[in-house]
GUBA-513410 format. One line per 10 residues: number of its first residue (from 0); their letters; for each residue x, y, z of C-alpha. Coordinates in steps of 0.02 Angstrom, whole numbers. Each point is the difference from the previous one (the first is absolute). Example, Ala and Ser with C-alpha at 12.3 -4.5 7.8 and 13.67 -1.06 7.14 Angstrom:
0	AS	615/-225/390 | 69/172/-33
REM end
This chain:
0	MTNHFPTTAR	6/-4/-18 | 66/161/-20 | 6/141/116 | -111/116/-94 | -145/-108/-54 | -53/42/-190 | -163/120/23 | -38/57/-190 | -27/-133/-164 | 173/42/-69
10	EIRDAVASRR	76/-33/182 | -85/-154/6 | 15/-66/-153 | 192/39/-4 | 45/-85/144 | -114/-155/-43 | 97/-10/-146 | 161/3/93 | -43/-127/115 | 20/131/162
20	VSAVEVCRHY	-185/-9/46 | -116/-149/-46 | -155/22/-62 | -84/-95/131 | 86/115/131 | -63/160/-78 | -179/-85/-20 | 1/-42/190 | 52/176/48 | -149/88/-79
30	LDRIAQFDGK	-115/-152/59 | 79/42/191 | -48/195/-33 | -162/-41/-59 | -42/-103/153 | 64/131/107 | -75/160/-66 | -150/-43/-118 | -119/-38/151 | 8/202/16
40	LGAFRAVAAD	23/62/-181 | -135/-99/-95 | 111/-17/-156 | -32/-196/-36 | -162/-94/-39 | 90/-153/-20 | 180/-61/27 | 63/-164/-93 | 139/-38/113 | 31/-179/-34
50	RALEDAARVD	-12/13/-198 | 100/155/13 | 138/-118/89 | -15/-119/-128 | 7/105/-141 | 161/92/87 | 81/-155/23 | -17/-43/-186 | 73/159/-60 | 174/-29/120
60	NENAALPLAG	1/-188/-91 | -36/40/-179 | -24/209/-34 | 104/94/90 | 66/102/-159 | -186/73/-24 | -35/172/-26 | -107/-19/156 | 71/-145/82 | -61/-6/189
70	VPVAVKDNLC	-87/147/6 | -167/-4/99 | -162/98/-98 | -157/48/101 | -123/11/-127 | -166/79/0 | -150/-97/49 | -94/47/-181 | 121/-91/-93 | -44/-191/-24
80	TRGMTSTASS	153/-114/60 | -23/-199/-20 | -33/-94/152 | -5/176/119 | -168/75/33 | -38/169/-101 | -137/87/79 | 23/185/-46 | -24/4/176 | -193/-13/-20
90	KILEGYVPPY	-118/-107/60 | -81/-62/-145 | 173/-90/-35 | -4/-66/151 | 108/-177/-6 | 39/24/-194 | 165/-86/-46 | 35/23/-197 | 57/-139/-99 | 143/120/-97
100	DATVITRLKQ	127/125/28 | -33/164/-57 | 130/28/-139 | 114/130/93 | 18/-134/138 | 59/-145/-133 | 129/122/-32 | 44/39/146 | 20/-161/45 | 103/-39/-130
110	AGAIVIGKTN	119/140/50 | 32/-98/156 | -101/115/101 | -101/-94/150 | -195/53/39 | 1/36/164 | -188/54/30 | -159/74/-62 | -8/174/56 | -152/104/92
120	CDEFGMGSST	-102/122/-120 | -146/99/-20 | -159/-111/-81 | 45/-9/-171 | 108/126/-9 | -125/119/45 | 49/131/149 | 152/106/25 | 47/-65/195 | -25/-199/5
130	ENSAYGPSRN	-135/56/127 | -139/-94/-146 | 87/-180/46 | -124/-108/65 | 147/-68/116 | 12/179/88 | 133/115/-31 | 195/18/-45 | 83/137/107 | 137/111/-51
140	PWDTSRIPGG	183/-73/92 | 54/206/13 | -156/33/119 | -124/-164/33 | -140/123/39 | 8/47/-202 | -43/-79/-160 | 152/-65/-105 | -94/73/-174 | -103/-104/-104
150	SSGGSAVAVS	-48/-129/-90 | 139/-78/9 | 58/35/168 | 30/-174/81 | 154/-16/-152 | 73/196/52 | -9/-67/201 | 80/-142/-24 | 151/75/-112 | 1/144/87
160	AQLAPVALGS	-4/-91/201 | 159/-126/-107 | -120/-138/4 | 29/-48/-176 | 134/96/-101 | -105/22/-146 | -202/-13/-29 | -127/17/-142 | -155/106/-20 | -115/40/-119
170	DTGGSIRQPA	-35/198/-53 | -170/34/-63 | -4/208/63 | 176/-3/101 | -36/-160/108 | 166/-30/4 | 93/186/-24 | -104/59/152 | 44/-130/121 | 182/-2/-44
180	AMCGIVGLKP	-5/185/21 | -96/-16/177 | 127/-151/45 | 160/88/-57 | 45/-121/-130 | -3/-16/-196 | -136/-50/-105 | -28/20/-192 | -150/-30/-89 | 65/-44/-172
190	TYGRVSRYGL	-95/40/-188 | -154/-86/-25 | 65/-164/-102 | 162/-4/62 | -48/-133/117 | -135/-142/-35 | -141/0/125 | -34/-161/-45 | -34/-89/199 | -56/157/74
200	LAFASSLDQI	-168/31/83 | -91/113/-131 | -55/196/81 | 21/110/-148 | 58/-92/-161 | 36/137/-92 | 121/87/161 | 54/-142/117 | 198/-46/-27 | 111/-90/116
210	GPLARTVFDA	162/78/48 | 136/-34/135 | 39/103/178 | 164/-9/55 | 113/104/140 | 110/64/-188 | -11/45/-162 | 122/-145/-57 | -110/-152/62 | -156/80/-72
220	ALLLKIMAGH	83/-3/-152 | 54/-167/8 | -159/-73/31 | -85/110/-146 | 139/-72/-127 | -54/-179/60 | -178/27/13 | -24/89/-159 | -23/-58/-179 | -129/-76/-116
230	DPADSTAASA	-123/-134/60 | -107/-98/-122 | -110/-24/138 | -60/201/46 | -49/79/-180 | 41/173/85 | 158/-68/37 | 140/115/-130 | 116/-73/-110 | 132/144/1
240	PVPDFCEALT	173/-30/54 | 52/-18/183 | 164/86/30 | 135/-47/141 | -103/132/116 | 170/2/141 | 105/42/-135 | -78/163/-5 | 61/39/176 | 163/144/-65
250	GDVTGIRLGV	-63/111/160 | 6/115/-153 | -142/130/-23 | 97/123/-117 | -124/76/-118 | -176/-68/65 | -133/103/-3 | -119/-14/145 | -196/59/-21 | -38/95/157
260	PAAIIDEGID	-209/27/-5 | -3/136/115 | -184/52/-12 | -57/-180/59 | 113/-32/151 | -50/201/67 | -134/-41/115 | -51/-135/102 | 167/-64/57 | 81/-24/150
270	QDVRNAFSQS	137/112/34 | 116/-123/60 | -32/-96/-191 | 24/180/-79 | 170/23/89 | 63/-171/-34 | -63/14/-186 | 89/161/-36 | 149/-62/95 | 16/-144/-123
280	LEVLKDRGAT	-4/93/-135 | 147/80/28 | 89/-128/49 | -29/-63/-219 | 24/169/-41 | 208/4/98 | 8/-176/-84 | -28/79/-175 | -173/-12/-35 | -95/152/-73
290	LVDIDLPHAR	-181/59/81 | -127/43/-113 | -176/64/35 | -137/-94/-79 | -198/3/10 | -117/-175/-21 | -157/119/16 | -114/-163/-15 | 96/-76/166 | -133/92/107
300	YAIPTYYLVA	-137/-135/-62 | 103/-133/26 | -92/-73/162 | -170/15/-61 | 52/-76/-171 | 114/-145/84 | -184/-23/136 | -93/-45/-154 | 97/-91/-107 | 88/-105/117
310	TAEASSNLAR	-198/-42/93 | -58/-50/-160 | 125/-111/-52 | -1/-80/177 | -184/-38/-9 | 16/-94/-153 | 162/-91/70 | -80/-57/164 | -167/-67/-72 | 95/-155/-12
320	YDGVRYGFRA	-15/-18/208 | -146/-83/17 | 3/-114/131 | -7/-145/-127 | 173/-62/-87 | 104/42/136 | 35/97/182 | -148/67/123 | -169/-57/-37 | -111/43/138
330	SNTGQDLRAM	-105/-116/95 | -218/-4/28 | -6/60/-169 | -139/-112/-42 | -44/-80/-186 | -20/175/-87 | 175/53/-88 | -36/182/-3 | -20/-21/194 | 178/-86/-5
340	YTRTRAGGFG	71/117/-111 | -47/157/112 | 19/-83/168 | 187/-49/-39 | 46/151/-87 | -62/89/137 | 107/-68/111 | 147/-52/-85 | 49/183/-56 | 57/139/117
350	TEVKRRIMLG	-85/165/12 | 116/102/-111 | 12/-154/-140 | -214/16/-5 | 15/176/-17 | 108/15/-135 | -91/-155/-107 | -166/105/31 | 82/154/-67 | 57/-89/-144
360	TYVLSAGYYD	-141/-91/-40 | -98/179/-10 | 96/70/-104 | 12/-157/-107 | -211/11/-13 | -93/61/-134 | -51/185/0 | 177/34/119 | 119/-79/-139 | 48/173/-89
370	AYYLKALRVR	-24/113/127 | 124/-122/121 | 117/-117/-65 | 14/51/-201 | 45/183/73 | 123/-59/119 | 107/-99/-131 | -17/160/-109 | 72/81/137 | 137/-147/47
380	TLIRRDYERA	57/39/-191 | 23/192/36 | 105/-48/129 | 121/-92/-78 | 7/127/-140 | 50/123/154 | 133/-119/22 | 72/-34/-179 | 9/187/-33 | 97/24/177
390	FERVDLVAMP	118/-167/-63 | 36/120/-150 | 80/135/104 | 72/-139/149 | 56/-170/40 | -89/-30/163 | -114/84/110 | 12/29/177 | -123/18/140 | -40/-73/179
400	TSPTPAFALG	-68/-158/12 | -124/31/118 | -55/183/76 | 16/-46/184 | 114/-126/110 | -94/-153/56 | -173/50/110 | -69/-93/136 | -79/-178/-18 | -192/43/3
410	ERLEDPLQMY	21/183/-43 | -93/-8/-151 | -111/-139/-27 | -136/96/38 | 19/102/-137 | 44/-69/-178 | 34/146/-76 | 134/49/99 | 92/-160/-16 | -33/2/-203
420	LTDVFTVSAP	105/163/12 | 141/-87/67 | 34/-61/-176 | -3/166/-91 | 168/-20/-53 | 20/-172/-44 | -155/-19/-110 | 47/80/-155 | 156/-133/-40 | -110/-140/-14
430	LAGLPAISLP	-137/90/-76 | 120/52/-145 | 86/-173/18 | 184/85/33 | 123/-60/124 | 21/72/173 | 133/-33/150 | -32/40/165 | 166/21/124 | 39/92/164
440	CGFSSRKLPI	49/164/7 | -12/57/174 | -103/-2/158 | -154/109/107 | 14/86/142 | -53/-163/91 | 126/-116/-80 | -102/-62/-146 | 37/-49/-169 | -20/114/-138
450	GLQLIGRPFE	5/-65/-200 | 70/81/-155 | -100/-47/-175 | 93/-15/-148 | -114/-29/-176 | 66/-49/-156 | -48/-32/-188 | -69/-147/-60 | 114/-181/15 | 147/148/66
460	EAVVFRVADA	13/-94/177 | 193/12/-49 | 9/210/32 | -125/-18/160 | 124/-122/67 | 147/126/-22 | -42/138/65 | -54/-93/134 | 154/-87/42 | 88/163/0
470	YERATTWWKE	-109/67/130 | -17/-130/84 | 222/3/-5 | 5/195/51 | -116/-27/166 | -20/-117/155 | -165/7/11 | -15/-202/-57 | 123/-66/137 | -121/51/137
480	QPRVRM	-98/-143/80 | -142/-3/106 | 23/-70/182 | -158/-110/20 | -31/7/178 | -86/-151/86
REM end
């Protein structure tokens, strides 16, 4: 065993490959931390200890030179894992065990990664705080009285508290980037189509995208390289070539033009967030980037547009959960099929999921389709065009990830509109299909993490990673770690 136990995916991979540490030792280290701390944090829905140790032993015996050899990965509970429960943190999928792996899981396993467990999330990815899980909330390791962000809150907590070196999440309106910001780690939403969605339990199919959460930009780039690429099982997975994203991490941002949409970050932002964002821009400017004022005139409509498009798609996607084929079925439904459907869906879905299904069904209904859903699609096109025009002048767009640091558990549960506004800076990128990253850029006066968001052109994750890495090299925020107290 080394004196400095490896804690990043790169360190673990290199240590396992050189036999300085075994994959089994690494796996046991993280399983011990989960056993010690997760009772307080609620990051995991299920831990696959025996299987993970078996897989780690196989890596030690056969595959120690693979690109992710021995690296434990925590997986959001809305990704299918063969032989392991996959419930999207919903009662309606209670006990569901998929007979297959999602494509991203297959690719990570082939690269030597060890799936260590499934992480808690807002039910079907619908939420910004991980309080909408049917199995209780996850807690922010920086302050366990506060939310970790959502919907991939469990994955963010696992990485931040070092219960896993890396994790997978899904991002529909900010569900990777926002919890990454609130937990002080790196989170990337790739370009729509960069990563196969096969095996992801769908929320909104034109928005959902799987991505990595990690402690460093390098680790996020390494995971994306392995996960990305065409997949015959997903017709929306792009055939665009996948570069070696790690090679883009040169530390040099000379000549990079960074667009700053001052108008949309002028109001409603916590002062600590505003200060951290301004300071992060100065850091990148000192490294050689040029700051350019840009306008995204339709960004103010992103939240209502998102909550029309996403709920409409959710209404259609969640129609399949009817109590017949798998998962939860209500008891005492009698012989009437309609009663069985009604009681199963009423009892199986939580409040927020039911709210969104009803909203989506309403906006798709006759008489309202043109006024709401069709108009939202048109505004979505305008939002995308705003970015296209901006990218004629700049290479990346910078803005805060979240308007506030993590808020208290329960603070916004009774006010859905305030909860939805948490995503004000993150929903535009998925609406436009763009890659976006969040990385740590400071702390509030209460020692709560703050995130910087960088948004790039389609399929230019390499540029996003390059600038994010340069910022990471120039700062020490990413080295800060929470002290989890029992």
